[in-house]
C-alpha positions in Angstrom: -48.7 52.1 -45.9 -45.5 50.6 -44.8 -42.0 52.2 -44.8 -40.1 51.4 -48.0 -37.5 48.7 -47.6 -35.0 47.3 -50.0 -33.1 44.1 -50.3 -30.7 42.7 -52.9 -30.9 39.5 -54.9 -27.6 40.8 -56.3 -26.5 44.3 -56.9 -27.9 44.5 -60.4 -31.5 44.0 -59.2 -33.2 45.7 -56.3 -36.6 45.0 -54.8 -38.4 47.8 -53.0 -41.6 47.4 -51.1 -44.1 50.1 -50.2 -47.2 48.1 -49.6 -49.3 47.5 -51.6 -46.8 48.3 -54.4 -43.6 46.5 -55.1 -40.8 47.9 -57.3 -38.1 46.1 -59.2 -35.2 48.4 -60.0 -32.7 47.6 -62.8 -29.6 48.7 -61.0 -26.6 49.1 -63.4 -26.8 52.8 -63.9 -23.2 53.2 -65.0 -24.0 50.7 -67.8 -27.3 52.3 -68.6 -28.9 49.3 -67.0 -27.9 47.0 -69.8 -28.6 43.5 -68.7 -26.4 40.5 -68.3 -27.6 36.9 -68.1 -27.0 36.9 -64.3 -29.2 40.0 -64.1 -32.0 38.2 -66.0 -31.8 35.3 -63.5 -32.0 37.8 -60.6 -35.0 39.5 -62.4 -36.8 36.2 -62.6 -36.2 35.6 -58.9 -37.5 39.1 -58.0 -40.7 38.6 -60.0 -41.3 35.3 -58.4 -40.7 36.8 -54.9 -43.2 39.6 -55.5 -45.7 37.2 -57.0 -45.6 35.2 -53.8 -46.0 38.2 -51.5 -49.7 38.5 -50.6 -49.2 42.2 -49.5 -48.0 43.3 -53.0 -50.8 43.9 -55.4 -49.1 45.9 -58.2 -45.5 45.8 -59.4 -43.5 48.7 -60.9 -40.4 48.1 -63.1 -37.9 50.9 -63.6 -34.3 51.7 -64.0 -31.8 53.3 -61.6 -30.2 56.6 -62.6 -31.2 58.4 -65.8 -32.2 55.5 -68.0 -34.6 52.6 -68.1 -32.6 49.9 -69.9 -30.2 50.1 -72.9 -30.8 46.5 -73.8 -28.4 43.5 -73.6 -24.8 43.9 -72.5 -22.5 44.0 -75.6 -20.7 40.8 -74.5 -24.0 38.9 -74.8 -24.6 40.2 -78.3 -20.9 39.5 -79.3 -21.0 35.8 -78.4 -21.1 33.6 -81.4 -21.8 30.0 -80.6 -23.8 27.6 -82.7 -27.3 28.5 -83.9 -28.7 26.1 -81.3 -26.6 27.7 -78.5 -27.8 31.2 -79.6 -31.4 30.0 -79.6 -31.1 28.4 -76.2 -29.4 31.5 -74.7 -32.6 33.5 -75.6 -35.1 30.7 -74.7 -33.5 29.5 -71.5 -32.7 32.9 -70.1 -34.2 36.1 -71.6 -37.5 34.7 -72.8 -38.4 33.6 -69.3 -39.2 37.3 -68.5 -42.0 37.8 -71.0 -43.5 34.4 -70.3 -43.4 35.0 -66.5 -44.8 38.6 -66.9 -47.8 37.3 -68.8 -48.5 34.4 -66.4 -48.1 36.7 -63.3 -51.6 37.9 -62.6 -50.6 41.0 -60.7 -50.5 44.2 -62.8 -47.0 45.2 -64.0 -46.2 48.9 -64.8 -43.1 50.0 -66.6 -41.9 53.4 -65.4 -39.7 54.6 -68.3 -37.4 57.2 -66.8 -35.0 57.7 -69.7 -33.7 55.7 -72.6 -35.2 52.3 -73.5 -33.4 50.8 -76.4 -33.7 47.4 -78.2 -34.2 44.7 -75.7 -34.6 47.4 -73.1 -37.7 48.7 -74.9 -39.0 45.2 -75.4 -38.8 44.8 -71.6 -41.1 47.8 -71.2 -43.4 46.5 -74.0 -44.0 43.2 -72.2 -45.3 45.0 -69.1 -49.1 45.6 -68.8 -48.9 49.4 -68.7 -46.1 51.9 -69.6 -45.7 55.4 -68.2 -42.9 57.4 -69.7 -41.1 60.7 -69.0 -41.7 63.1 -71.8 -37.9 63.2 -72.3 -37.7 59.4 -72.6 -35.9 58.1 -75.7 -37.2 54.9 -77.2 -36.0 52.8 -80.1 -36.2 49.3 -81.4 -32.5 49.6 -82.4 -31.8 45.9 -83.4 -31.5 46.5 -87.1 -28.7 49.0 -86.6 -26.5 46.2 -85.5 -27.8 43.6 -87.9 -30.2 41.8 -85.6 -33.9 41.1 -85.3 -36.0 41.9 -82.2 -35.1 38.9 -80.1 -37.0 39.7 -76.9 -40.5 39.9 -78.2 -40.6 43.2 -80.0 -42.0 41.8 -83.1 -44.9 40.3 -81.0 -45.7 43.2 -78.6 -45.1 46.3 -80.7 -47.6 45.6 -83.5 -50.3 44.8 -80.8 -49.7 48.3 -79.4 -49.2 50.6 -82.4 -50.4 48.5 -85.4 -48.5 46.5 -87.9 -47.5 49.4 -90.3 -46.2 51.7 -87.5 -44.4 48.8 -85.8 -42.6 47.8 -89.1 -41.5 51.5 -89.6 -40.0 51.6 -86.1 -38.4 48.2 -86.4 -37.0 48.9 -89.9 -35.7 52.5 -89.3 -34.6 52.1 -85.6 -35.8 55.7 -85.2 -35.8 57.2 -81.7 -39.0 58.7 -80.4 -39.7 60.7 -77.3 -42.3 60.0 -74.6 -44.9 62.3 -76.1 -44.7 60.6 -79.5 -44.8 57.2 -77.8 -48.1 58.3 -76.1 -49.5 59.6 -79.3 -49.0 56.4 -81.2 -50.2 54.2 -78.3 -46.8 52.7 -77.3 -47.1 54.1 -73.8 -50.2 54.8 -71.8 -49.1 58.3 -70.6 -46.1 60.6 -71.1 -45.7 63.0 -68.2 -43.2 65.7 -67.2 -40.0 64.2 -65.9 -40.4 65.6 -62.4 -43.9 64.2 -62.2 -43.1 60.7 -63.4 -42.7 58.9 -60.1 -45.7 60.5 -58.4 -47.9 59.8 -61.5 -46.8 56.2 -61.8 -47.2 55.4 -58.2 -50.5 57.2 -58.0 -51.8 54.9 -60.8 -50.3 51.9 -59.1 -51.9 52.6 -55.8 -55.3 53.4 -57.6 -55.2 49.9 -59.2 -54.0 48.3 -55.9 -57.0 49.8 -54.1 -59.4 47.8 -56.4 -60.5 44.2 -55.5 -57.2 42.3 -56.1 -58.8 39.0 -57.3 -61.0 40.9 -59.8 -57.9 42.9 -61.0 -56.0 39.7 -61.5 -58.8 37.9 -63.2 -59.3 40.8 -65.6 -55.6 40.6 -66.7 -56.0 36.8 -67.2 -59.2 37.3 -69.2 -57.8 40.0 -71.5 -54.7 38.0 -72.4 -56.7 34.8 -72.9 -59.2 36.6 -75.1 -56.5 37.8 -77.4 -55.8 34.2 -78.4 -59.3 32.8 -78.6 -62.5 33.1 -80.6 -65.5 35.0 -79.2 -67.4 31.9 -78.1 -64.4 30.6 -76.2 -63.7 34.0 -74.6 -67.3 34.3 -73.4 -67.3 30.8 -72.0 -64.1 31.5 -70.1 -65.4 34.9 -68.8 -68.6 33.3 -67.5 -66.5 30.9 -65.4 -64.4 33.8 -64.2 -67.5 35.8 -63.3 -68.9 32.9 -61.3 -65.7 32.4 -59.4 -65.3 36.2 -58.6 -68.9 36.5 -57.4 -68.3 33.8 -54.9 -65.4 35.6 -53.2 -65.6 37.7 -50.0 -64.0 40.6 -51.8 -66.9 40.7 -54.3 -69.4 40.8 -51.5 -67.4 43.5 -49.7 -67.3 45.6 -52.9 -71.0 45.4 -53.4 -71.7 46.1 -49.7 -69.4 49.1 -49.6 -71.1 50.5 -52.8 -74.5 50.2 -51.3 -73.5 51.6 -47.9 -71.4 54.4 -49.5 -68.2 53.5 -47.5 -64.6 52.6 -48.4 -64.3 48.9 -49.0 -61.7 46.7 -47.3 -60.4 44.0 -49.5 -58.5 40.9 -48.3 -57.8 39.0 -51.6 -60.2 36.3 -50.6 
């Protein structure tokens, strides 16, 4: 495993590499990691950079300091242009993140180390997996300031916790802790605060040790299947299976299993 290194797209976003895991750190701790439009642009660049890095197989997203993300900076919310300008602000900037996260085949894990509020919670919901500290404080707080969930909360939350529970959380803006979030299925695991990093990176490395092409194809198949009928899903997976079986990694996995040895995968 390589020594961690960090580089800056700009100070609000950091990339850390500890091969085979890459980390994107939201780095405005004195603002509870509230994001600006420039920060969103840097976030997109960071995701694209890690997608293109063949040595990175899993990506972790977290916040610097004591919180994950408190949502959009107040100045963004206070801007009042035309309806078209408001729509384009979301579509041309913020909405690039969920669209990119879904199209990025590498697994994305949100490590929720504190508060995740409004758009900040949505940013965690759009990741593939979520690990939260037990003390984390989560809320879909939009309604408190007269807004609707503009970053995908109305899409992602019902798919995780069910329609009725999602509506309750969206309508009340109630805060829940990590343990409650785990109980209702909003996060995969809630762990003790001092165990959060080790648990999250242990899971990330476990996934990264699997055949990377198969891992990526599984993500693609799961999201494709959510939008298709059974016949189409089975047709797609038969094609995915044929492609995966033709790879060197698939042959290596089968050979290692038969020979009772540790496999060595190359992503080919």
